[in-house]
C-alpha positions in Angstrom: 14.5 91.3 99.1 11.3 89.4 98.8 12.4 87.5 95.7 15.9 86.5 97.3 14.0 85.1 100.6 11.5 83.2 98.8 13.6 80.0 99.1 13.7 80.6 102.9 10.1 81.7 103.6 9.5 79.2 106.4 12.6 80.6 108.4 11.1 84.0 108.3 8.3 82.6 110.6 10.0 80.0 112.5 12.6 82.3 114.2 9.7 83.6 116.0 8.4 80.6 117.4 11.3 79.7 119.4 10.1 77.2 122.4 9.1 78.8 125.4 9.9 75.9 127.6 12.3 72.8 128.0 16.1 72.8 126.2 16.5 73.4 122.7 15.9 70.8 120.2 17.1 72.2 117.1 20.7 71.2 117.2 22.3 69.1 114.4 21.0 65.5 114.3 23.2 62.4 115.3 22.4 61.3 111.7 24.4 64.6 110.3 27.2 63.6 112.5 27.3 60.0 111.6 27.2 61.1 108.0 30.2 63.4 108.2 32.2 60.6 110.0 31.6 58.4 107.0 32.4 60.9 104.7 35.9 61.3 106.4 36.4 57.9 106.8 35.8 57.1 103.0 39.0 59.6 102.5 41.4 57.7 104.9 43.7 55.5 103.4 43.8 52.0 104.6 45.4 50.9 107.9 45.2 54.5 109.5 43.6 55.9 112.5 42.2 59.8 113.0 42.4 60.9 116.5 40.2 64.0 117.5 40.4 65.9 120.8 37.7 68.0 122.7 38.7 71.6 123.5 40.1 71.6 127.0 38.8 73.8 129.5 40.3 77.2 130.0 40.9 79.0 133.2 39.6 82.8 133.1 41.1 83.8 136.6 41.2 81.8 140.0 38.6 79.3 140.2 36.6 80.6 137.4 37.0 79.2 133.9 35.6 80.4 130.7 32.5 79.2 129.4 33.0 75.9 127.7 33.3 76.0 123.8 33.9 72.7 121.9 36.4 72.3 119.2 34.4 72.7 116.0 35.9 69.8 114.2 35.2 67.5 117.3 31.9 68.7 117.3 31.1 68.6 113.5 32.0 64.7 113.9 30.2 64.2 117.2 27.7 66.5 118.3 29.7 66.1 121.8 29.6 69.4 123.5 31.6 68.5 126.9 35.4 68.4 127.3 37.7 65.7 128.5 36.8 63.5 125.5 38.7 61.7 122.2 37.3 60.3 119.1 39.3 57.6 117.2 38.1 56.9 113.7 39.5 53.7 111.9 39.9 53.3 108.1 39.2 49.7 108.7 37.0 47.5 111.0 38.8 46.5 114.2 38.2 43.7 116.5 38.7 43.5 120.2 39.7 40.7 122.7 36.1 39.8 123.0 35.4 39.7 119.3 33.4 42.7 119.0 34.0 45.0 115.8 34.3 48.7 115.6 35.5 51.5 113.3 35.1 54.2 115.8 35.0 55.0 119.4 34.2 58.0 121.4 35.7 58.4 124.8 33.6 60.5 126.9 33.9 61.9 130.5 32.4 59.6 133.0 29.1 60.4 134.8 29.7 61.9 138.3 26.9 62.8 140.5 28.7 65.3 142.6 30.3 67.1 139.6 27.2 66.9 137.8 25.5 68.7 140.8 27.9 71.6 140.4 28.7 71.7 136.7 25.4 70.0 135.2 24.4 66.6 133.5 26.7 64.6 131.4 25.8 62.4 128.7 28.4 59.5 129.5 28.4 56.4 127.6 24.7 55.5 127.3 24.2 59.2 126.3 26.7 59.0 123.8 25.2 55.9 122.4 21.4 57.0 122.6 21.7 60.7 121.9 24.8 60.7 119.5 24.3 57.5 118.0 27.7 56.0 118.6 27.7 52.0 118.7 31.2 52.1 120.7 31.5 54.8 123.6 34.0 54.6 126.5 35.0 56.5 129.3 38.2 58.4 129.4 40.0 56.0 131.8 39.5 53.4 129.3 41.3 55.3 126.8 44.3 55.6 129.4 44.1 51.8 130.1 43.7 50.9 126.3 46.7 48.8 124.6 46.3 50.5 121.3 49.3 49.9 119.3 49.5 53.4 117.4 52.7 52.3 115.6 51.1 49.5 113.8 49.3 51.8 111.6 50.5 53.4 108.7 49.5 56.6 109.3 47.9 58.2 112.4 46.1 61.5 111.5 46.1 64.4 114.2 44.8 68.1 113.9 47.8 69.9 113.5 50.7 69.7 116.3 49.5 69.8 119.8 49.4 73.4 121.5 50.0 72.1 124.7 47.6 74.5 126.5 46.3 71.9 128.5 46.0 72.3 132.1 45.5 69.6 135.4 41.9 70.5 136.4 40.0 69.3 139.1 38.8 66.2 137.2 40.0 62.9 137.9 40.8 62.5 134.0 41.2 65.7 132.2 42.4 66.6 128.6 46.0 67.0 129.8 45.7 63.0 130.7 44.3 61.9 127.4 46.5 64.0 125.2 49.6 62.8 127.4 48.6 59.3 127.0 48.0 59.8 123.3 51.5 60.9 123.1 52.8 58.0 125.0 50.7 55.5 122.5 52.0 57.3 119.3 55.9 57.9 120.4 54.9 61.8 119.4 57.7 63.7 118.6 56.8 67.0 117.2 60.3 67.7 115.7 59.8 64.8 113.2 56.6 66.4 112.1 56.4 68.5 109.1 54.4 71.9 109.1 51.1 71.1 107.4 51.3 73.4 104.5 54.9 72.0 103.7 53.5 68.6 104.2 50.6 69.5 101.8 52.8 70.8 99.1 55.0 67.9 99.4 52.2 65.4 98.7 51.2 67.6 95.8 54.9 67.6 94.4 55.0 63.7 95.0 51.7 63.1 93.2 52.5 65.3 90.2 54.5 64.1 87.1 57.6 66.3 86.7 56.5 67.2 83.2 53.4 68.6 84.5 55.1 70.4 87.3 54.2 74.0 86.0 50.9 74.3 87.8 52.3 73.3 91.1 55.3 75.7 90.8 52.7 78.3 89.8 50.9 77.7 93.0 53.8 77.4 95.4 55.1 80.9 94.0 51.8 82.3 94.6 51.8 81.4 98.3 55.1 81.5 99.3 55.3 85.2 99.5 53.0 84.9 102.7 53.9 81.5 103.8 57.5 81.7 105.3 57.6 77.8 105.7 57.6 77.1 101.8 60.5 79.9 101.8 62.4 78.1 104.0 61.8 74.6 103.1 65.1 73.3 101.0 63.4 70.8 99.1 60.6 72.9 98.0 62.9 75.7 96.8 65.4 72.7 95.0 62.0 71.8 93.1 61.3 75.5 92.3 64.5 76.1 90.9 64.8 73.0 89.0 65.6 73.9 85.4 65.1 70.5 83.8 62.9 67.3 84.3 65.8 65.7 85.4 66.6 68.1 88.0 62.7 68.1 89.0 62.8 64.6 89.3 65.9 64.6 92.0 64.0 67.4 93.9 60.9 65.1 93.7 63.1 62.1 95.3 64.2 64.3 97.9 60.7 65.2 99.0 59.5 61.6 98.9 62.6 60.6 101.3 61.4 63.4 103.6 57.9 61.9 103.8 59.1 58.7 104.3 61.7 59.6 107.1 59.2 61.2 109.4 56.9 59.6 112.0 53.6 57.9 111.4 52.0 60.8 112.6 50.2 63.2 109.8 49.3 66.8 111.0 48.1 67.8 107.6 45.3 65.3 106.3 42.7 66.2 109.1 42.9 70.1 108.2 42.6 69.5 104.6 40.0 66.9 104.5 37.9 69.1 107.2 38.2 72.1 105.1 36.8 70.2 102.2 33.9 68.6 104.1 33.1 71.9 106.0 33.4 74.4 103.1 30.0 73.6 101.7 27.0 73.3 103.8 24.2 70.8 104.3 20.4 71.5 104.2 20.5 70.9 107.9 23.4 73.1 108.5 22.0 76.2 106.4 19.0 76.0 108.5 21.0 77.1 111.7 23.4 79.3 109.6 20.6 81.2 108.3 18.8 81.8 111.6 22.2 82.9 112.8 22.6 85.3 110.3 18.9 86.7 110.3 19.2 87.0 114.4 22.4 89.5 113.6 20.8 91.2 110.8 17.9 91.9 113.1 20.2 93.0 115.8 21.6 95.6 113.4 18.2 96.9 112.4 17.1 97.4 116.4 20.4 99.2 116.8 19.6 101.6 113.8 16.4 102.6 115.4 17.9 102.9 119.2 21.3 104.6 118.3 21.6 108.1 119.6 24.7 110.2 120.1 24.9 110.2 123.7 25.0 106.3 123.9 28.5 104.4 124.4 30.0 101.7 122.6 29.3 99.5 125.2 25.4 100.2 125.0 25.3 99.5 121.6 27.0 96.2 122.0 24.4 95.3 124.7 21.8 96.0 122.4 23.0 93.8 119.8 23.8 90.7 122.3 20.4 91.2 123.6 18.7 90.7 120.8 20.7 87.4 120.3 19.7 86.3 123.6 16.2 87.2 123.0 16.4 84.8 119.9 18.2 81.9 121.9 21.6 82.2 120.6 23.8 80.9 122.8 26.9 83.2 122.4 28.5 85.8 120.1 30.5 84.1 117.4 33.6 86.3 118.1 34.3 89.1 120.3 31.8 92.0 119.1 33.4 95.0 117.4 31.8 98.7 118.1 33.9 101.4 117.0 32.8 104.9 116.8 35.1 107.5 114.6 38.7 106.6 114.7 38.0 103.5 116.4 36.3 101.9 113.5 39.5 102.3 111.7 40.9 99.4 114.2 39.9 96.3 112.1 39.7 94.2 115.5 38.7 96.8 118.2 36.9 95.0 120.9 37.5 97.3 123.5 34.2 99.1 122.8 34.8 101.5 125.8 34.2 105.0 124.3 31.7 106.8 126.3 29.9 108.9 124.0 29.2 108.3 120.0 28.9 112.2 119.2 28.2 112.6 115.7 30.6 109.7 114.4 30.1 107.1 112.1 29.9 103.8 114.2 31.2 100.5 112.7 29.4 97.5 114.0 31.0 94.0 113.3 29.1 91.4 115.2 27.7 88.1 114.8 25.4 85.6 116.5 26.1 82.0 117.3 23.2 79.8 117.1 23.4 76.0 118.2 27.3 76.5 117.0 26.6 78.2 113.9 28.0 81.8 113.4 27.1 84.6 111.7 29.3 87.7 110.6 27.5 91.0 109.7 28.7 94.5 109.8 26.8 97.8 109.2 28.3 101.1 109.6 26.0 103.9 110.4 25.8 107.7 111.6 25.3 108.1 115.4 23.0 111.1 114.6 21.3 109.4 111.9 22.6 111.5 109.0 25.6 110.8 106.9 27.8 113.9 106.3 28.9 114.4 102.5 32.4 112.7 103.1 31.0 109.8 105.3 28.5 109.2 102.3 31.1 109.7 99.7 33.3 107.0 101.5 30.3 104.7 102.2 28.7 104.7 98.9 32.1 103.7 97.3 32.3 100.7 99.7 28.7 99.8 98.9 29.5 100.0 95.3 32.6 97.6 95.6 30.5 95.2 97.9 27.8 95.1 95.0 30.2 94.4 92.5 31.9 91.6 94.7 28.6 89.8 95.5 27.8 89.5 91.8 31.1 87.1 91.5 29.6 84.8 94.0 28.5 82.4 91.3 29.5 78.7 91.1 32.8 77.9 89.1 34.1 81.6 89.7 37.6 82.2 91.3 37.3 83.0 95.1 39.6 85.7 94.8 37.5 87.6 92.3 35.3 89.5 94.6 38.4 91.1 96.2 39.8 91.8 92.9 36.9 93.6 91.6 36.3 95.5 95.0 40.1 96.7 95.3 39.7 97.8 91.7 36.4 100.0 92.6 37.8 101.4 95.8 41.2 102.1 94.3 39.7 104.1 91.4 37.1 105.8 93.7 39.8 106.9 96.1 41.7 108.6 93.3 38.8 110.5 92.2 38.4 112.0 95.8 41.7 112.7 95.9 42.6 110.7 99.0 45.2 109.0 97.0 47.2 110.3 93.8 46.0 107.4 91.5 44.4 104.0 91.1 47.8 102.3 91.4 49.3 104.4 94.2 50.0 102.3 97.3 47.9 102.8 100.6 46.9 101.2 103.6 43.1 102.3 103.4 41.7 99.0 102.3 44.1 96.5 104.2 42.2 93.2 104.1 40.5 90.6 101.9 36.7 90.2 101.4 35.7 86.8 101.6 35.5 83.9 104.1 33.7 81.0 105.0 31.4 81.1 108.3 29.9 78.1 109.7 31.2 76.4 113.2 33.8 78.9 113.0 33.6 82.7 112.0 36.5 82.0 110.0 35.3 78.5 108.7 37.9 76.3 107.0 38.0 75.8 103.3 40.2 75.4 100.2 39.4 78.8 98.6 39.6 77.9 95.1 36.3 78.3 93.4 32.6 79.0 94.7 30.3 76.0 94.9 26.9 75.7 95.6 25.6 75.8 99.2 29.0 77.7 100.1 28.2 80.5 102.6 30.9 83.3 102.1 31.3 86.8 103.6 31.6 89.9 101.2 33.3 92.7 103.3 34.9 95.6 101.7 36.1 98.5 103.7 38.0 101.8 103.8 39.7 102.8 106.9 41.2 106.6 107.2 42.7 107.0 110.7 43.8 110.5 112.0 46.9 111.6 110.5 46.3 109.8 107.2 48.2 111.5 104.3 45.1 113.2 102.8 42.9 116.1 103.5 41.8 116.2 107.2 38.3 116.1 106.4 38.4 112.3 105.7 40.3 111.4 109.1 38.5 109.3 111.4 36.2 107.7 109.0 36.1 103.9 109.1 33.6 102.0 106.7 32.8 98.3 106.4 29.9 96.5 105.0 30.0 92.9 105.6 27.3 90.3 104.4 26.9 86.6 104.2 26.4 85.4 100.8 24.9 82.2 100.0 26.2 80.5 96.6 23.3 78.9 94.7 22.4 77.7 91.4 21.2 81.0 90.4 22.0 84.4 91.6 23.8 84.5 95.1 21.4 85.2 97.9 22.4 87.8 100.7 21.3 86.1 103.7 21.8 89.2 105.9 20.5 91.5 103.3 17.3 92.7 105.3 19.6 94.9 107.2 19.8 98.1 105.4 22.7 98.8 103.4 22.4 101.9 101.4 22.9 105.3 103.2 19.2 106.3 102.0 18.0 103.2 103.8 20.0 103.2 106.8 18.7 106.8 107.6 15.3 106.0 106.9 15.5 103.1 109.4 17.2 105.2 111.8 14.3 107.8 111.8 12.0 105.1 113.3 11.0 104.7 116.5 12.6 102.1 118.7 11.0 100.2 121.2 14.1 100.6 123.7 13.2 104.4 123.8 10.8 103.5 126.9 13.7 101.6 128.6 15.1 103.9 130.8 17.2 103.0 133.8 17.8 104.7 137.3 20.8 107.3 137.1 23.2 105.4 139.6 25.5 108.9 139.6 22.4 110.8 141.0 22.2 110.7 145.1 
């Protein structure tokens, strides 16, 4: 690993030098957010405006809300971490009634001494200007009162259809008010909006000469089996079934008419463009993402040293998350998964309530979120420190598949290549072990893909075409053999997933989470080490 991490030496030390006082200073810079907005604007057609909305506050119970988490696209473009805000980005310079020009406005929640006494300091207008670098910032009330003629724009872009999960809060102006105002200004009618995926393919069809339609037809056929909207759309099906250029031109006209007949609101442009922007990370993003990954890997290491058969799944989860907090990670990137035995065969098991691990394998899929960026790291280890022959056989097969998949993380390679080679190796291995009849046999022991982007989301947006430099993508093959499976009982209850976060470079891929042991031998060796938590013994509350 010393060679692989040579490019990241400074992070090996800086992660341990977290500031001891004050508030964190290593968030993304205002220059980063401004550059992202400029790149987005450069993709916008003339006479268009894009509206981005902060996440609403969501209620947990009664008068208690969930910890607030900003919408990732909103944060990516602004750096603003508060609710009740709207960002407007214009393709062209605008002029207000006083002659001031602008091409973006951030509407923020207003300063309020009473609310800040209870909930914390707000940036307000001046903070948005000085700390976030916005030239033009206003209060949410200004958005409600603004006479913005959204119908005058050729295109008004929003990030998909509104989910309408806004509620009336204690705030004088909240997201419910802001969204309601936008809908009125834009004459928003969801019935006129094409589903994003249909809109995307409509634009492909419109822009592709019918003589070259074979590529688009092939892509639609590839996706329609798992996207019902493509199968149900009559214009797309008409295009697929066209047996001549003339019929294809007729189908293309139908598509163009459908695009023209709708609202000027477009719900596809923002998801498409943000996927392109966010799938390749900048150096500034990588600094934060690598730190999140390393924190998560160290969490796995400490759990390996601390794990004992008498522990509970909840206790294991707590050790991971304690390490995260020790390094200053604000949150977990997603609900932590700690599944012992058969629980490890449940892909998104989050109950984590088994009281004794026993001698089971324990699948641990967790990721720290550091300054907004989340890791996604999985290790599967034996609670007693030693793999049984059956556990080792399945684990080694998953490891072999993962190694072969990681080798495919090179610039220009298809992002489907890792899962294809992993599936081939696992199918052949399961057949050799007698768990399935042949490598071609259908089964549910490996029911998912292997590769997704990580970043501000654990499943970060992307186009999933070919690997590019500075993508960070997971590699996570797995085998899950739940109780009752149609194979020898000795395999029942074995669930193994190994997941690492891979950086695509000019040369070989770098396994950012590779310092957490992955081979059975390395895991057993790490589990034999003494844990610093062995002296951390709490009183027994059940004793009187």
